C-alpha positions as CSV (number, residue, x, y, z in Angstrom):
1,M,0.0,0.0,0.0
2,P,1.1,3.6,-0.6
3,H,2.4,5.4,2.5
4,R,3.8,8.7,3.6
5,T,7.4,8.7,4.9
6,G,10.3,11.0,5.6
7,G,9.2,14.7,5.6
8,P,5.6,15.8,6.0
9,A,3.1,14.4,3.6
10,E,5.4,12.5,1.3
11,W,3.5,10.3,-1.0
12,V,5.1,6.9,-2.0
13,P,3.3,4.9,-4.6
14,A,2.8,1.2,-3.9
15,P,5.1,-1.0,-6.0
16,L,3.8,-3.0,-9.0
17,R,4.6,-6.7,-8.6
18,L,3.5,-9.4,-10.9
19,H,1.9,-12.3,-9.0
20,P,3.7,-15.6,-10.1
21,L,0.5,-17.6,-9.6
22,R,-1.5,-15.3,-11.9
23,V,1.3,-15.4,-14.5
24,L,1.2,-19.2,-14.4
25,V,-2.6,-19.2,-14.7
26,G,-2.4,-16.8,-17.7
27,W,0.3,-18.9,-19.3
28,A,-1.7,-22.1,-18.9
29,A,-4.8,-20.4,-20.3
30,A,-2.9,-19.1,-23.3
31,T,-1.6,-22.6,-23.9
32,V,-5.1,-24.1,-23.8
33,A,-6.4,-21.3,-26.0
34,L,-3.7,-22.1,-28.7
35,L,-4.6,-25.8,-28.6
36,I,-8.3,-24.9,-29.1
37,A,-7.4,-22.6,-32.0
38,A,-5.4,-25.4,-33.6
39,A,-8.4,-27.8,-33.2
40,V,-10.6,-25.2,-35.0
41,L,-8.3,-23.9,-37.8
42,P,-7.0,-26.4,-40.4
43,G,-4.0,-24.1,-41.2
44,L,-2.8,-24.0,-37.6
45,Q,-0.9,-26.8,-35.9
46,V,0.6,-27.0,-32.4
47,G,3.3,-29.4,-31.5
48,G,1.5,-31.1,-28.6
49,L,1.2,-29.8,-25.1
50,L,4.9,-28.8,-24.9
51,G,4.7,-27.0,-28.2
52,G,1.7,-25.1,-26.9
53,V,3.5,-24.1,-23.7
54,L,6.6,-22.9,-25.7
55,A,4.5,-21.1,-28.2
56,A,2.3,-19.3,-25.6
57,A,5.5,-18.2,-23.8
58,A,7.1,-16.9,-27.0
59,I,3.9,-15.0,-27.9
60,G,3.8,-13.5,-24.4
61,V,7.4,-12.3,-24.7
62,L,6.8,-10.7,-28.1
63,N,3.6,-9.0,-26.8
64,A,5.6,-7.6,-23.9
65,V,8.2,-6.1,-26.1
66,L,6.8,-5.1,-29.5
67,P,3.3,-3.4,-28.9
68,P,4.7,-1.0,-26.3
69,L,7.4,0.1,-28.8
70,I,4.9,0.3,-31.7
71,A,2.5,2.3,-29.5
72,L,5.2,5.0,-29.2
73,V,5.1,5.6,-33.0
74,R,3.3,8.9,-33.9
75,L,0.6,8.0,-36.4
76,P,-2.1,10.3,-37.9
77,F,-5.6,9.1,-37.3
78,A,-4.2,7.2,-34.3
79,L,-7.4,5.3,-33.5
80,A,-8.0,3.7,-36.9
81,A,-4.3,3.3,-37.7
82,G,-3.6,1.7,-34.3
83,F,-6.4,-0.9,-34.7
84,V,-5.1,-1.9,-38.1
85,L,-1.5,-1.9,-37.1
86,M,-2.1,-4.0,-34.0
87,L,-4.2,-6.5,-35.9
88,V,-1.4,-7.0,-38.3
89,L,1.1,-7.2,-35.5
90,D,-0.9,-9.9,-33.7
91,A,-0.9,-12.0,-36.8
92,L,2.8,-11.4,-37.4
93,M,3.7,-12.3,-33.8
94,I,2.0,-15.7,-34.2
95,R,3.6,-16.2,-37.6
96,A,7.0,-15.2,-36.1
97,V,6.7,-17.8,-33.3
98,S,6.2,-20.5,-36.0
99,E,9.6,-19.5,-37.4
100,L,11.4,-18.8,-34.2
101,V,10.4,-21.8,-32.1
102,A,10.9,-24.9,-34.2
103,G,8.2,-27.5,-34.0
104,A,6.0,-25.5,-31.5
105,L,3.7,-23.9,-34.0
106,T,2.9,-24.1,-37.7
107,V,0.9,-21.4,-39.4
108,S,-0.2,-21.6,-43.1
109,G,-0.4,-17.8,-43.6
110,L,-1.3,-14.4,-42.2
111,P,-5.1,-14.9,-42.5
112,T,-4.8,-18.1,-40.4
113,A,-2.6,-16.3,-37.9
114,L,-5.1,-13.5,-37.6
115,A,-8.0,-16.0,-37.1
116,A,-5.9,-17.7,-34.5
117,A,-5.3,-14.5,-32.6
118,L,-9.0,-13.9,-32.5
119,I,-9.8,-17.4,-31.3
120,V,-7.1,-17.2,-28.7
121,S,-8.5,-13.9,-27.5
122,A,-12.0,-15.2,-27.3
123,T,-10.9,-18.2,-25.3
124,S,-8.6,-16.2,-23.1
125,V,-11.5,-13.8,-22.2
126,V,-13.5,-16.8,-21.0
127,F,-10.7,-18.2,-19.0
128,A,-9.9,-14.8,-17.4
129,V,-13.4,-14.5,-16.1
130,V,-13.5,-18.1,-14.9
131,F,-10.2,-17.9,-13.1
132,G,-10.6,-14.4,-11.9
133,T,-7.5,-13.0,-13.7
134,D,-9.5,-10.4,-15.6
135,D,-9.3,-7.9,-12.7
136,D,-5.5,-7.9,-12.5
137,D,-4.1,-4.6,-14.0
138,T,-0.6,-5.0,-12.8
139,Y,0.9,-5.6,-16.2
140,T,-1.2,-2.8,-17.7
141,L,-0.1,-0.3,-15.1
142,R,3.6,-1.4,-15.4
143,V,3.5,-0.7,-19.2
144,T,1.6,2.5,-18.7
145,R,4.0,3.7,-16.1
146,R,6.9,3.0,-18.4
147,L,5.3,4.9,-21.2
148,A,4.8,7.9,-18.9
149,E,8.4,7.8,-17.7
150,R,9.7,7.6,-21.2
151,A,7.7,10.6,-22.2
152,G,8.9,12.5,-19.1
153,D,5.3,12.8,-17.9
154,A,5.4,11.1,-14.5
155,R,4.9,13.9,-11.9
156,R,5.5,12.9,-8.3
157,T,3.7,15.2,-5.8
158,D,1.8,15.0,-2.5
159,V,-1.0,17.2,-3.6
160,P,-4.1,15.0,-4.3
161,G,-5.5,15.0,-7.9
162,V,-9.1,14.4,-8.7
163,L,-10.7,11.8,-11.0
164,F,-14.2,12.8,-12.1
165,L,-15.9,9.7,-13.6
166,E,-19.3,10.3,-15.1
167,V,-22.0,7.7,-15.7
168,D,-24.0,9.2,-18.4
169,G,-27.7,9.1,-17.8
170,L,-27.8,7.3,-14.4
171,S,-30.4,8.8,-12.0
172,L,-29.9,8.7,-8.2
173,P,-32.9,6.4,-7.6
174,T,-31.7,3.9,-10.2
175,L,-28.2,4.0,-8.7
176,R,-29.5,3.2,-5.3
177,R,-31.5,0.2,-6.5
178,A,-28.5,-0.9,-8.6
179,M,-26.2,-0.8,-5.5
180,R,-28.8,-2.7,-3.4
181,D,-29.4,-5.4,-6.1
182,G,-25.7,-6.0,-7.1
183,S,-25.5,-4.1,-10.4
184,A,-23.0,-1.5,-8.9
185,P,-21.1,-3.5,-6.2
186,H,-18.0,-1.3,-6.2
187,L,-19.9,2.0,-5.8
188,A,-21.9,0.3,-3.0
189,S,-18.7,-0.7,-1.3
190,L,-17.5,2.9,-1.3
191,L,-20.6,4.0,0.6
192,A,-20.6,1.0,2.9
193,G,-16.9,1.6,3.8
194,G,-17.6,5.1,4.8
195,T,-15.1,6.6,2.4
196,H,-17.7,8.3,0.3
197,R,-20.9,10.3,0.6
198,L,-23.8,10.3,-1.9
199,V,-25.8,13.5,-2.6
200,E,-28.3,14.5,-5.2
201,W,-28.2,17.3,-7.7
202,E,-31.0,18.6,-9.8
203,T,-30.3,19.4,-13.5
204,D,-31.4,22.4,-15.4
205,L,-34.5,22.3,-17.5
206,S,-32.6,20.8,-20.4
207,S,-31.6,17.6,-18.7
208,Q,-29.2,16.3,-21.3
209,T,-25.4,15.9,-21.7
210,G,-24.8,18.9,-23.8
211,A,-26.3,21.4,-21.3
212,S,-25.0,19.5,-18.2
213,Q,-21.4,19.1,-19.4
214,A,-21.2,22.7,-20.6
215,G,-22.1,23.7,-17.1
216,L,-20.1,21.1,-15.3
217,L,-16.9,21.6,-17.3
218,H,-17.1,25.3,-18.3
219,G,-19.3,26.8,-15.6
220,R,-21.8,28.1,-18.1
221,N,-24.5,26.5,-20.2
222,D,-26.8,29.4,-21.2
223,E,-25.8,28.9,-24.9
224,V,-27.3,25.3,-24.9
225,A,-31.1,25.7,-24.9
226,A,-31.7,22.0,-25.5
227,F,-30.2,19.0,-27.4
228,R,-31.2,20.8,-30.6
229,W,-32.1,24.5,-30.9
230,F,-32.5,27.2,-33.5
231,E,-30.4,30.3,-33.7
232,R,-32.3,33.1,-35.3
233,G,-29.3,35.3,-36.3
234,P,-27.6,32.8,-38.6
235,G,-30.9,31.0,-39.2
236,R,-29.6,27.5,-38.5
237,V,-30.3,24.5,-36.3
238,M,-27.6,23.7,-33.7
239,S,-27.2,20.2,-32.3
240,C,-25.3,18.5,-29.5
241,S,-24.6,15.7,-32.0
242,S,-22.5,18.0,-34.3
243,P,-18.8,18.4,-33.5
244,G,-18.7,21.7,-35.4
245,D,-21.7,23.0,-33.4
246,L,-20.2,22.0,-30.1
247,A,-16.8,23.5,-31.1
248,D,-18.7,26.8,-31.8
249,V,-20.5,26.6,-28.5
250,E,-17.3,25.9,-26.6
251,R,-15.6,28.9,-28.1
252,R,-18.4,31.1,-26.7
253,L,-18.4,29.5,-23.3
254,S,-14.7,29.1,-22.7
255,T,-12.8,31.5,-20.6
256,G,-9.6,29.4,-20.5
257,R,-10.4,28.6,-16.8
258,G,-12.6,25.5,-17.2
259,L,-12.6,22.6,-14.8
260,L,-9.7,20.9,-16.6
261,A,-7.5,23.9,-17.4
262,G,-3.9,23.7,-16.2
263,G,-2.9,20.2,-17.0
264,G,-6.2,18.4,-16.9
265,A,-7.5,15.7,-19.3
266,S,-10.8,15.2,-21.1
267,R,-11.8,11.7,-22.0
268,G,-15.0,10.7,-23.9
269,N,-16.8,14.0,-23.2
270,L,-18.8,16.4,-25.4
271,F,-16.8,19.5,-24.1
272,S,-13.2,19.8,-23.1
273,G,-13.3,21.9,-20.0
274,D,-10.3,23.7,-21.4
275,A,-8.2,20.6,-21.0
276,E,-4.8,20.5,-22.6
277,D,-5.1,16.8,-23.4
278,V,-8.3,15.4,-25.1
279,L,-9.4,12.0,-26.3
280,L,-12.7,11.3,-28.0
281,T,-13.9,14.8,-27.0
282,V,-16.5,15.9,-29.5
283,S,-15.9,19.6,-29.4
284,R,-12.2,19.1,-30.1
285,I,-12.6,16.3,-32.6
286,D,-9.7,17.7,-34.7
287,A,-7.4,16.1,-32.1
288,E,-8.5,12.7,-33.4
289,R,-6.9,13.4,-36.8
290,G,-3.4,13.8,-35.4
291,A,-1.0,11.5,-33.5
292,N,-3.0,11.5,-30.3
293,R,-0.9,9.8,-27.7
294,G,-3.9,9.2,-25.5
295,Y,-4.4,5.9,-27.4
296,R,-0.9,4.6,-26.5
297,P,-1.8,2.8,-23.3
298,F,-4.6,0.9,-25.0
299,F,-2.4,-0.2,-27.9
300,A,0.6,-1.0,-25.8
301,N,-0.9,-4.4,-25.1
302,G,-1.3,-6.1,-28.5
303,F,-4.0,-8.4,-27.2
304,N,-6.4,-5.5,-26.5
305,V,-7.5,-5.0,-30.1
306,T,-8.4,-8.7,-30.7
307,R,-10.0,-8.8,-27.3
308,V,-12.1,-5.8,-28.0
309,L,-13.2,-7.2,-31.4
310,V,-14.3,-10.4,-29.6
311,L,-16.2,-8.4,-27.0
312,V,-17.9,-6.3,-29.7
313,A,-19.1,-9.4,-31.4
314,W,-20.4,-10.7,-28.1
315,E,-22.2,-7.4,-27.4
316,V,-23.9,-7.4,-30.8
317,L,-25.1,-10.9,-30.0
318,L,-26.4,-9.8,-26.6
319,E,-28.3,-6.9,-28.2
320,V,-29.9,-9.1,-30.9
321,V,-31.0,-11.7,-28.3
322,A,-32.3,-9.0,-25.9
323,A,-34.3,-7.4,-28.7
324,L,-35.8,-10.7,-29.8
325,R,-36.7,-11.6,-26.2
326,A,-38.4,-8.2,-25.7
327,R,-40.4,-8.7,-28.8
328,R,-41.3,-12.3,-28.0
329,R,-42.5,-11.3,-24.5
330,D,-44.2,-8.2,-25.9
331,V,-42.3,-6.0,-23.4
332,R,-43.7,-2.4,-23.3
333,P,-42.6,0.2,-23.9
334,R,-40.3,-1.1,-26.6
335,G,-38.0,0.9,-28.7
336,R,-36.6,0.4,-32.2
337,R,-33.4,-1.6,-32.0
338,G,-32.5,-2.7,-35.5
339,G,-30.4,-1.3,-38.3
340,T,-26.9,-0.3,-37.3
341,Y,-27.9,0.2,-33.6
342,P,-26.3,-3.1,-32.4
343,L,-23.0,-1.9,-33.8
344,V,-23.4,1.5,-32.2
345,R,-24.2,-0.1,-28.9
346,A,-21.1,-2.3,-29.1
347,A,-18.9,0.7,-30.0
348,V,-20.1,2.7,-27.0
349,T,-20.3,-0.1,-24.5
350,V,-17.0,-1.8,-25.4
351,V,-14.6,0.2,-27.6
352,V,-15.2,3.6,-26.2
353,R,-15.4,2.3,-22.6
354,D,-12.1,0.4,-22.8
355,I,-10.2,3.2,-24.5
356,V,-11.4,5.7,-22.0
357,T,-10.5,3.4,-19.1
358,Y,-7.0,2.9,-20.4
359,A,-6.6,6.7,-20.9
360,V,-7.7,7.4,-17.3
361,L,-5.2,4.8,-16.0
362,A,-2.5,6.5,-18.1
363,D,-3.5,9.9,-16.8
364,M,-3.1,8.6,-13.2
365,M,0.4,7.2,-14.0
366,R,1.3,10.6,-15.4
367,G,0.0,12.4,-12.3
368,R,-2.4,14.7,-14.0
369,P,-4.1,17.0,-11.5
370,A,-7.6,16.4,-12.9
371,V,-9.3,14.0,-15.2
372,Y,-12.9,14.0,-16.4
373,A,-14.1,10.9,-18.2
374,T,-17.6,10.0,-19.4
375,F,-18.8,6.4,-19.6
376,A,-21.8,6.5,-21.9
377,G,-22.8,2.9,-22.2
378,Y,-25.6,2.9,-19.6
379,D,-27.3,5.9,-21.2
380,E,-27.1,4.4,-24.7
381,V,-28.6,1.1,-23.8
382,A,-31.3,2.6,-21.6
383,H,-32.6,4.7,-24.4
384,H,-33.5,1.6,-26.4
385,S,-34.0,-1.1,-23.7
386,G,-35.4,0.8,-20.8
387,V,-34.1,2.3,-17.6
388,E,-33.8,-0.8,-15.4
389,R,-34.1,-3.7,-17.9
390,A,-31.7,-6.6,-17.4
391,D,-29.3,-5.8,-20.3
392,T,-29.2,-2.2,-19.3
393,L,-28.2,-3.0,-15.7
394,E,-25.6,-5.5,-17.0
395,V,-23.9,-2.6,-18.9
396,L,-23.9,-0.6,-15.6
397,R,-22.3,-3.5,-13.8
398,K,-19.5,-3.6,-16.4
399,I,-19.0,0.2,-16.0
400,D,-18.8,-0.3,-12.2
401,K,-16.1,-2.9,-12.8
402,Q,-14.1,-0.3,-14.7
403,F,-14.4,2.0,-11.8
404,A,-13.1,-0.7,-9.5
405,R,-10.0,-1.0,-11.8
406,I,-9.4,2.7,-11.6
407,D,-9.9,2.8,-7.9
408,R,-7.4,0.0,-7.3
409,A,-4.9,1.8,-9.5
410,R,-4.9,4.9,-7.3
411,E,-2.4,3.4,-4.9
412,H,0.2,3.0,-7.6
413,A,-0.1,6.5,-9.0
414,P,2.7,9.1,-8.5
415,R,0.3,11.2,-6.5
416,P,-2.8,10.5,-4.3
417,Y,-6.2,10.8,-6.0
418,H,-9.7,11.6,-4.9
419,L,-12.3,9.5,-6.7
420,V,-15.5,11.4,-7.6
421,V,-18.3,9.6,-9.4
422,L,-21.2,11.6,-10.8
423,S,-24.0,11.6,-13.4
424,D,-25.0,14.4,-15.8
425,H,-28.7,13.6,-15.6
426,G,-31.1,10.7,-15.2
427,Q,-33.8,9.2,-17.4
428,T,-37.5,8.8,-17.4
429,Q,-39.4,6.0,-19.2
430,G,-42.5,5.7,-21.3
431,A,-43.9,5.0,-24.7
432,T,-43.0,7.8,-27.1
433,F,-45.4,10.5,-28.2
434,R,-45.6,9.0,-31.7
435,Q,-46.2,5.5,-30.3
436,R,-49.1,6.8,-28.2
437,N,-50.7,9.0,-30.9
438,G,-49.6,7.8,-34.3
439,H,-48.1,11.2,-35.1
440,G,-45.3,13.3,-33.8
441,L,-45.1,16.8,-32.3
442,E,-44.2,18.1,-35.8
443,E,-47.5,16.9,-37.3
444,L,-49.4,18.3,-34.4
445,V,-47.9,21.7,-35.0
446,E,-48.3,21.4,-38.8
447,R,-52.1,20.8,-38.5
448,A,-52.5,23.7,-36.1
449,L,-50.6,26.1,-38.4
450,A,-52.2,24.9,-41.6
451,D,-49.5,26.7,-43.6
452,G,-47.6,23.7,-45.0
453,P,-44.9,21.4,-43.7
454,V,-42.7,22.6,-40.9
455,A,-38.9,22.2,-40.8
456,R,-38.1,19.5,-38.3
457,G,-34.9,18.2,-36.6
458,G,-33.7,14.6,-36.6
459,S,-34.0,12.0,-33.9
460,G,-31.3,10.3,-31.9
461,D,-29.0,11.0,-29.0
462,E,-25.6,12.2,-28.2
463,N,-24.2,8.7,-27.8
464,E,-25.5,7.3,-31.0
465,V,-24.7,10.2,-33.4
466,A,-21.6,11.9,-32.0
467,P,-19.4,8.8,-31.7
468,R,-20.3,7.8,-35.2
469,R,-19.2,11.2,-36.4
470,A,-16.1,11.0,-34.2
471,F,-15.1,7.7,-35.7
472,E,-15.6,9.0,-39.2
473,E,-13.2,11.8,-38.6
474,A,-10.8,9.7,-36.6
475,T,-10.5,7.2,-39.5
476,G,-9.9,10.0,-42.1
477,R,-13.2,9.5,-43.9
478,P,-14.9,12.7,-44.9
479,A,-17.7,13.1,-42.3
480,E,-21.0,14.2,-43.8
481,A,-22.5,17.3,-42.3
482,P,-25.4,16.6,-40.0
483,P,-28.7,17.1,-41.6
484,R,-30.1,20.5,-40.9
485,P,-33.7,21.4,-41.4
486,D,-34.3,23.9,-44.1
487,A,-36.2,26.7,-42.5
488,E,-36.5,28.8,-45.7
489,G,-40.2,29.2,-46.6
490,R,-41.4,27.1,-43.8
491,P,-43.9,28.3,-41.2
492,A,-42.0,26.9,-38.3
493,V,-39.0,24.9,-37.1
494,V,-40.0,22.2,-34.7
495,L,-37.2,20.4,-32.7
496,A,-37.2,17.7,-30.0
497,S,-35.0,17.2,-27.0
498,G,-36.3,14.2,-25.2
499,N,-39.7,15.3,-23.8
500,L,-38.9,18.9,-24.5
501,G,-40.2,20.4,-27.7
502,L,-39.1,23.7,-29.2
503,V,-41.2,25.6,-31.8
504,Y,-39.6,28.6,-33.6
505,L,-42.1,30.4,-35.7
506,A,-41.2,32.1,-39.0
507,G,-42.0,35.7,-39.9
508,A,-40.1,37.4,-37.0
509,T,-36.5,38.2,-36.3
510,A,-37.1,38.1,-32.5
511,R,-39.1,36.0,-30.2
512,M,-42.9,36.3,-30.8
513,S,-45.2,37.1,-27.9
514,R,-48.3,35.1,-26.9
515,E,-50.4,37.9,-28.3
516,Q,-48.6,37.8,-31.7
517,I,-48.9,34.0,-31.8
518,D,-52.6,34.0,-31.1
519,A,-53.1,36.7,-33.8
520,R,-51.1,34.9,-36.5
521,H,-51.7,31.2,-35.5
522,P,-54.9,31.1,-33.4
523,A,-55.1,27.3,-33.3
524,L,-51.5,26.6,-32.2
525,L,-51.6,27.2,-28.5
526,P,-55.0,25.6,-27.9
527,A,-53.9,22.5,-29.9
528,L,-50.7,22.2,-27.8
529,R,-52.1,22.9,-24.3
530,G,-55.1,20.8,-24.9
531,H,-53.3,17.6,-25.9
532,R,-53.4,14.9,-23.3
533,H,-49.8,14.0,-23.7
534,I,-48.5,17.5,-23.3
535,G,-48.0,18.7,-19.7
536,W,-47.3,22.4,-20.2
537,V,-46.6,25.1,-22.8
538,L,-44.3,28.1,-22.1
539,V,-44.8,31.4,-24.0
540,R,-43.9,35.0,-23.2
541,S,-46.8,37.4,-23.0
542,A,-46.4,41.1,-23.7
543,H,-48.7,41.8,-20.7
544,D,-47.9,39.0,-18.2
545,G,-44.3,38.1,-19.0
546,P,-43.5,34.4,-19.3
547,V,-46.6,32.3,-18.7
548,V,-47.0,28.5,-18.6
549,L,-50.2,27.1,-20.0
550,G,-51.9,23.8,-19.2
551,P,-55.1,22.0,-20.2
552,R,-57.0,23.4,-17.2
553,G,-55.1,26.4,-16.0
554,W,-52.2,28.8,-16.4
555,R,-49.6,30.5,-14.2
556,R,-47.3,33.6,-14.5
557,L,-43.8,32.5,-13.9
558,G,-42.9,35.9,-12.3
559,D,-45.2,35.7,-9.2
560,G,-47.0,32.4,-9.6
561,A,-50.4,34.0,-10.1
562,G,-52.9,32.6,-12.5
563,D,-56.1,30.7,-12.8
564,G,-57.2,27.0,-12.6
565,D,-54.9,24.1,-12.1
566,D,-51.2,24.7,-11.9
567,P,-49.7,23.0,-15.0
568,L,-46.4,22.5,-13.2
569,A,-47.7,20.7,-10.1
570,P,-46.5,17.2,-11.2
571,F,-43.0,18.5,-12.1
572,G,-41.5,19.3,-8.7
573,P,-41.0,22.4,-6.5
574,N,-38.3,24.0,-8.7
575,A,-40.1,23.7,-12.0
576,R,-41.2,27.3,-12.1
577,A,-37.6,28.5,-11.5
578,H,-36.3,26.2,-14.2
579,L,-38.8,27.5,-16.8
580,R,-38.1,31.1,-15.7
581,R,-34.4,30.6,-16.4
582,A,-35.1,28.8,-19.7
583,D,-37.3,31.7,-20.8
584,G,-34.4,34.1,-20.4
585,L,-31.9,32.0,-22.5
586,P,-30.7,33.7,-25.7
587,H,-32.0,31.0,-28.0
588,A,-35.3,30.3,-26.3
589,P,-38.0,29.3,-28.7
590,D,-41.3,31.1,-29.4
591,V,-43.1,28.1,-27.8
592,L,-41.5,25.7,-25.4
593,V,-43.4,22.4,-25.0
594,G,-43.1,19.9,-22.1
595,G,-44.3,16.4,-22.4
596,F,-46.7,15.1,-19.7
597,Y,-45.6,13.3,-16.6
598,D,-47.8,10.9,-14.5
599,P,-46.3,10.6,-11.0
600,D,-48.5,7.6,-10.2
601,L,-47.2,5.6,-13.1
602,D,-43.8,7.3,-13.1
603,E,-43.9,7.7,-16.9
604,G,-43.9,10.4,-19.5
605,C,-43.2,10.4,-23.2
606,A,-40.5,11.7,-25.5
607,F,-41.0,13.6,-28.7
608,E,-38.1,11.4,-30.1
609,E,-38.2,7.7,-30.6
610,L,-36.5,6.9,-27.3
611,I,-38.4,4.9,-24.7
612,A,-36.1,6.1,-21.9
613,F,-35.5,9.7,-22.3
614,H,-34.2,13.0,-20.9
615,G,-34.0,16.5,-22.0
616,G,-36.8,18.2,-20.0
617,I,-38.4,17.8,-16.6
618,G,-40.6,15.1,-15.1
619,G,-39.5,12.0,-13.2
620,N,-36.0,10.9,-12.6
621,Q,-34.4,12.6,-15.6
622,S,-33.6,15.6,-13.5
623,R,-32.3,13.6,-10.5
624,A,-28.5,13.3,-11.0
625,F,-26.1,12.2,-8.3
626,L,-22.6,13.1,-6.9
627,L,-20.7,10.4,-5.1
628,H,-17.7,12.1,-3.4
629,P,-15.0,11.3,-0.9
630,A,-16.0,12.1,2.7
631,A,-12.7,13.9,3.0
632,L,-13.8,16.6,0.6
633,A,-16.0,19.4,1.8
634,P,-19.7,18.5,1.0
635,P,-21.9,21.0,-0.8
636,G,-23.3,23.5,1.6
637,E,-26.8,23.7,0.1
638,P,-29.0,21.7,-2.3
639,L,-27.4,21.6,-5.7
640,V,-29.6,22.9,-8.5
641,G,-28.2,23.3,-12.0
642,A,-24.9,22.2,-13.6
643,E,-23.3,25.6,-12.9
644,A,-23.8,25.2,-9.2
645,V,-22.2,21.7,-9.4
646,H,-19.2,23.2,-11.3
647,A,-18.5,25.5,-8.4
648,V,-18.3,22.5,-6.1
649,L,-16.1,20.5,-8.5
650,A,-13.8,23.4,-9.1
651,G,-13.4,23.9,-5.4
652,W,-12.2,20.3,-5.1
653,R,-9.7,20.5,-7.9
654,P,-6.0,21.1,-7.0
655,P,-4.1,23.9,-8.7
656,A,-2.1,23.0,-11.8
């Protein structure tokens, strides 16, 4: 264990020692894996048990020497180039053993060698789980530490750094149930051991990653009205799925003093927080085109690439089986899960997760003062499977396992680290607006306007669209521009952000008042506020200021006065304050629409085709959490809004 010796507060990392028994178990497993591959592949022959033992040892030695050296090579488009290079290297290492160790291994050619590498990886994954060697990161940390030392990055200090690990889309109530039922055992152990405290924080009205991470990482999110919004000046739709749009927003928000400024690292986020070092960060996607050294720790183990490909295939199979089971059992609500979605799910839950984990481990070995990393797998699967369905919670369990790896690695780092786990929002569940009504919000607005088709935004979420664009640019392929609604000549632009709808009306350069809307489009507001699956409608009145309308009443947001039933009653005590703030944002729509929420059934509906959703208010989508070390000063008051949480996180961060 690490300890403090000598002078005051001297941090001494724990040594990294390979356990002989684990080495022997891994060696035996590799030998058996080679024998299995030889039984499956006609072009691969192993010279008996002794040949398998010798071949496995030789492959292990080559893997310990060559991949770490290759990982140091500066390659453009490092992600794609690294995958291709390591696949070829894996095949070459097996082929080389057949030449170097006479009689141990015979390989007919490179395709056979590559197939053998994949089979060996698949078998080794199974053995690692069975024998409990899959949780040993000693070798990984030794290699990562050497890479950091060679680059001159290892920084020994006694000042604690902070690791901010985000579980995208996980609400506090779901986390508590997951800890109770065994889907988040490591996080549960932090609470049970008394080292950490769990507190709730309430998101802004736009409960989605774009708005939350802008506030958490940069201390401001007023430029992000929703997942999609319309900017009247340039006359274009902005989206949190567009790297170009997020880069533009970050330029507006950044002061150079974000949460990660001064030596911090951003891993898998939408925004950078002014970090010097970024990896899979959508607002700084240009970094993926260069020789990004953040991928070195992942590629330093040649087996990682074949292992990830095996796990991707397994994840695709899990998704196909889960989708078929849900259809056979007629599980409701049920989302669309075909097309390319199984591959997107596998990319987020396996590839991105593992690359981000290795990057965080490397950041610790370098002694970075602050790291913020997003693990998006739970959010991605919940959108399509449901908030607490079996396959969703299994993804959460695997994320929890990565957190355990990171937690164990802290004692070996060149500085002490605080571990902070948080979420950016939660999720609420229910059949979509279209599933319930046979039409979307866009069609409802079109019928009320009666002036022709409206311009409408696409559907999807930040996990499904942004990583695809990131991988396109990382592989050097020309990334197509995200589709943007053509507002020219259209009566309105209608956009969706979970259960939040935004309606921008044509014919005015500034926001239209309620009185102007009623005069030009008399059927619009009655059609919206009277719909049974719409909970409230926000407009600004020239006489009353911002007002919220419901089916049986209305309220002024300024003083709460009004008539009839309060439309915001089911949405919590802070709903009026959230809407009042949203009304003052620079890109607020003419009409802001909130989907209904039934507190008895705990369900609502999204205006997108996502059965678990977030983006507005109602239910657990606004209930995020903050799991922080007891040694850090707790928040002094209830946390409402991402900007308030930023102030707390920034107070915990050490100086550069």
